[in-house]
C-alpha positions as CSV (number, residue, x, y, z in Angstrom):
1,M,-0.2,0.0,0.0
2,T,1.5,3.4,-0.7
3,V,0.3,6.3,1.9
4,F,2.1,9.0,0.2
5,S,0.5,10.1,-3.1
6,P,2.8,11.5,-5.9
7,E,0.9,15.2,-5.5
8,T,1.7,15.0,-1.8
9,R,5.0,13.8,-2.4
10,A,5.6,16.8,-4.8
11,R,4.4,18.8,-2.2
12,F,6.4,17.9,0.5
13,A,9.6,18.4,-1.7
14,A,8.6,21.5,-2.8
15,H,8.4,22.8,0.9
16,Y,11.2,20.5,2.8
17,P,13.1,21.3,4.6
18,E,12.1,24.7,6.3
19,V,8.4,25.2,5.5
20,P,5.5,23.7,7.4
21,H,2.9,22.7,5.4
22,K,0.1,19.9,5.4
23,L,0.0,16.7,3.5
24,T,-2.2,13.6,3.0
25,H,-2.1,10.0,3.8
26,A,-3.5,7.0,3.3
27,L,-2.3,5.1,6.3
28,G,-6.0,4.7,7.5
29,S,-7.2,2.8,10.5
30,H,-4.1,0.7,11.0
31,A,-4.0,-2.4,13.4
32,L,-0.9,-0.9,14.9
33,L,-2.2,2.2,16.1
34,E,-5.5,1.1,17.3
35,I,-5.9,1.6,21.0
36,G,-5.9,-2.0,22.1
37,A,-2.7,-2.3,20.5
38,L,-1.3,0.7,21.7
39,A,-2.0,-0.4,25.5
40,A,-0.1,-3.5,24.7
41,L,2.8,-1.7,23.3
42,A,3.2,0.8,26.1
43,E,3.0,-2.3,28.5
44,R,6.1,-3.8,26.6
45,L,8.0,-1.0,26.2
46,P,10.7,0.2,28.9
47,A,9.4,2.9,31.5
48,A,12.1,5.3,29.9
49,S,10.0,5.2,26.9
50,I,6.8,5.9,28.1
51,E,5.8,9.6,29.3
52,Y,2.2,10.7,30.1
53,N,0.7,13.1,32.5
54,K,-2.7,14.6,32.8
55,A,-4.3,16.5,29.6
56,D,-5.9,19.2,31.3
57,L,-2.8,21.9,31.1
58,P,-2.0,25.4,30.0
59,I,0.0,26.1,27.0
60,G,2.8,27.2,29.1
61,V,4.1,24.8,31.8
62,D,7.5,25.3,34.3
63,G,8.7,21.7,34.5
64,K,7.2,18.0,34.0
65,P,3.3,18.2,34.1
66,E,1.7,15.6,37.1
67,A,1.2,12.2,36.2
68,S,-2.2,10.8,36.0
69,G,-1.9,8.5,38.5
70,L,-3.3,5.3,36.5
71,P,-1.1,2.5,34.9
72,I,0.0,3.1,31.7
73,G,-2.0,0.6,29.9
74,E,-5.4,1.5,31.5
75,T,-4.5,5.2,30.7
76,I,-4.9,4.4,27.2
77,R,-7.2,1.9,27.0
78,R,-9.6,4.1,28.7
79,I,-8.2,7.5,27.0
80,E,-12.1,8.7,26.3
81,Q,-12.1,9.2,30.2
82,T,-8.8,9.3,31.7
83,G,-8.3,12.7,30.8
84,S,-4.5,11.9,29.6
85,W,-1.6,12.7,27.2
86,A,0.8,9.8,26.7
87,V,3.5,9.4,24.2
88,L,5.4,6.1,23.4
89,K,8.9,6.9,22.3
90,N,11.1,5.3,19.9
91,V,8.4,2.6,19.0
92,E,10.8,1.4,16.2
93,Q,12.5,-0.7,19.1
94,V,9.6,-3.3,18.4
95,S,10.0,-4.8,15.1
96,E,6.4,-4.2,14.0
97,Y,6.6,-0.6,14.3
98,A,10.2,-0.4,12.9
99,E,8.6,-2.0,10.0
100,L,6.3,0.7,9.7
101,L,8.6,3.5,10.1
102,R,10.9,2.2,7.4
103,A,8.0,2.0,5.2
104,L,6.6,5.4,5.5
105,L,10.0,7.1,5.3
106,A,11.0,4.8,2.1
107,E,8.5,6.6,0.0
108,I,9.6,10.0,0.9
109,R,13.4,9.0,0.9
110,P,14.2,10.9,-2.4
111,E,12.8,13.9,-1.8
112,I,14.8,14.1,1.6
113,E,18.1,12.9,0.7
114,A,18.0,15.6,-2.4
115,R,17.7,18.5,0.1
116,T,19.6,17.4,3.5
117,G,21.5,14.1,2.5
118,A,21.3,10.6,4.4
119,M,18.6,10.4,6.4
120,Q,20.0,9.4,10.0
121,K,18.7,8.3,13.4
122,L,15.2,7.2,12.3
123,Q,12.5,7.2,15.1
124,A,9.0,6.9,15.8
125,F,6.7,8.5,18.6
126,I,3.1,7.8,19.3
127,F,0.7,10.0,20.9
128,I,-2.3,9.1,22.6
129,T,-4.8,12.2,24.1
130,S,-7.9,12.6,25.6
131,P,-10.3,14.8,24.2
132,N,-9.4,18.6,24.7
133,G,-6.2,17.7,25.9
134,V,-3.5,20.3,25.5
135,T,0.6,19.6,24.7
136,P,2.4,22.5,25.5
137,Y,4.6,24.8,24.2
138,H,8.1,23.3,23.1
139,F,10.0,22.4,20.1
140,D,11.8,19.0,19.0
141,P,15.2,18.6,17.2
142,E,13.9,16.0,14.1
143,H,12.8,16.9,11.1
144,N,9.1,15.6,11.7
145,I,5.7,14.6,9.9
146,L,3.3,14.0,12.2
147,L,0.0,11.5,10.9
148,Q,-3.4,12.2,12.5
149,V,-4.4,8.9,12.5
150,R,-7.8,9.1,14.8
151,G,-9.7,12.1,16.3
152,S,-8.8,15.8,15.4
153,K,-6.2,18.4,16.8
154,V,-4.8,21.9,15.9
155,M,-1.2,22.8,16.0
156,T,-0.1,26.1,16.4
157,Q,3.6,26.4,15.1
158,F,6.0,29.5,15.0
159,P,8.7,30.1,13.2
160,A,11.9,28.1,13.7
161,G,15.3,29.7,14.4
162,D,13.6,33.3,16.0
163,P,14.7,33.9,18.8
164,R,11.3,35.9,19.7
165,F,9.9,32.3,20.2
166,A,12.7,30.2,21.4
167,P,15.6,32.1,23.0
168,D,19.2,31.2,22.0
169,E,20.3,30.2,25.2
170,V,17.1,28.0,25.6
171,H,18.5,26.3,22.2
172,E,22.1,26.4,23.7
173,T,21.1,24.5,27.2
174,Y,19.0,21.9,25.2
175,H,22.0,20.8,23.2
176,T,24.0,20.6,26.1
177,G,21.7,18.2,28.1
178,G,19.3,20.5,29.8
179,G,15.6,21.4,29.2
180,R,13.9,22.7,26.2
181,E,10.7,23.9,28.2
182,L,10.1,27.3,26.5
183,K,8.1,30.3,28.4
184,W,4.6,31.4,27.1
185,R,3.8,34.9,26.7
186,E,0.0,35.4,25.2
187,D,2.0,38.5,22.8
188,L,3.8,35.5,20.9
189,L,0.5,34.1,19.7
190,D,-0.1,36.8,16.7
191,G,3.5,35.1,15.2
192,G,1.8,31.6,15.2
193,S,0.2,29.5,12.2
194,E,-2.6,27.1,12.9
195,F,-2.8,23.9,11.6
196,P,-5.9,21.9,12.1
197,L,-5.5,17.9,11.4
198,G,-8.1,15.1,11.3
199,P,-7.6,11.7,9.9
200,G,-5.6,11.4,6.9
201,E,-4.0,14.6,7.1
202,A,-0.2,15.1,8.1
203,L,1.9,17.9,9.0
204,F,5.6,18.6,8.6
205,V,7.1,20.4,11.3
206,P,10.8,21.8,10.6
207,V,13.5,21.2,13.1
208,M,13.1,23.0,16.3
209,A,9.9,25.3,15.3
210,P,8.2,25.9,18.6
211,H,4.4,24.5,18.6
212,F,1.7,23.2,20.9
213,V,-1.0,21.4,20.4
214,R,-5.1,21.4,21.5
215,N,-6.7,18.1,21.2
216,G,-10.5,18.2,19.5
217,P,-13.5,16.6,21.2
218,E,-12.5,12.8,20.7
219,P,-9.6,11.0,21.5
220,S,-6.6,11.1,19.0
221,V,-3.9,9.1,17.7
222,S,-1.4,10.7,15.9
223,L,2.1,9.1,14.8
224,S,5.3,11.1,14.6
225,I,8.0,9.5,12.2
226,T,11.1,11.3,12.6
227,W,14.5,11.9,11.2
228,R,18.0,13.8,11.8
229,S,20.1,15.2,8.7
230,D,24.1,16.1,8.8
231,W,22.6,19.5,8.6
232,S,20.4,19.3,11.6
233,F,23.3,17.8,14.0
234,A,25.7,20.7,12.8
235,E,23.1,22.9,14.0
236,A,22.6,21.4,17.2
237,D,26.4,21.0,17.6
238,A,27.3,24.8,16.6
239,R,24.3,26.0,19.1
240,A,26.0,23.7,22.0
241,F,29.2,25.7,20.9
242,N,27.5,29.0,21.1
243,G,26.4,28.2,24.9
244,L,30.1,27.5,25.5
245,L,31.0,30.8,24.4
246,R,28.6,32.4,26.2
247,R,29.6,30.7,29.4
248,I,32.9,32.6,29.0
249,G,31.2,35.7,28.7
250,L,31.1,36.2,24.8
251,T,28.2,37.1,22.6
252,P,28.2,34.7,19.6
253,A,26.7,35.0,16.3
254,R,23.5,33.1,15.9
255,T,23.6,29.7,14.1
256,G,22.4,29.8,10.3
257,R,19.2,27.8,9.5
258,W,19.4,25.8,6.1
259,P,20.9,25.9,4.0
260,A,24.0,27.3,6.3
261,R,26.1,24.5,7.5
262,N,27.7,25.6,10.5
263,R,30.5,23.4,10.0
264,A,33.2,25.1,12.0
265,K,31.3,26.0,14.8
266,A,30.1,22.2,15.1
267,L,33.5,20.9,14.5
268,A,34.8,23.0,17.6
269,W,32.2,21.6,19.5
270,R,32.7,18.2,18.8
271,V,36.6,18.7,19.5
272,Y,35.8,20.1,23.0
273,A,33.3,17.6,23.8
274,K,35.6,14.6,22.8
275,A,38.5,16.3,24.7
276,K,36.1,16.7,27.9
277,G,34.4,13.2,27.7
278,L,30.9,14.6,27.0
279,R,30.1,11.8,24.0
């Protein structure tokens, strides 16, 4: 079965890697993404690969939200009533999900590698959310396509690389092992773009584009297929090097977005990190 049509692949190629855009998919009600299968998957995964908490959250949070207090299997099986948000991380640890991830990315591999080179660190994440749940404001380090499988949601996305929405210092802290929590202010909202998603729709999220998500009135299941590139790793390492420079009192120039390569700072960080045993 082909999940991404030729028209979808052409649209993706025209916008990747820096412009957020909606796509369509034909994944349908895949057996691996049914609620019962996801609950069973969650019970198989190691604890480090599971994150879940209450879904009734503000857009901005400080630190980790409170857990729901229920076991993960029960949380997912009763997602319509539990008022929860859950993410199953690195589901490619399980062979059936690894096969699904590889098959999906294989369809768009030519378009990806034509722009950002070889795909690296292929990962998949599955989000299961109760009605009206909120995923707070944050960013992620991967190239990402979010496929909506069940229910609906609206992602509000903000420009990647703009320090108004994600200060350089937060990026630098994150890429040296810290958190990626972003401070939310209502005056940021005018800079966001809303992308409503229903079953059969998908959204491309550029590397480190800040965003938050509001779930619709029904339980939601979304599959996030992600990859990294030499470019994304170089920007991350350049951010880390900027953090080092800032700690010694300098004010470094901001890293460049694609197609800037950030090679000098990335190499400097890699040499430093190796010398310090950080990797």
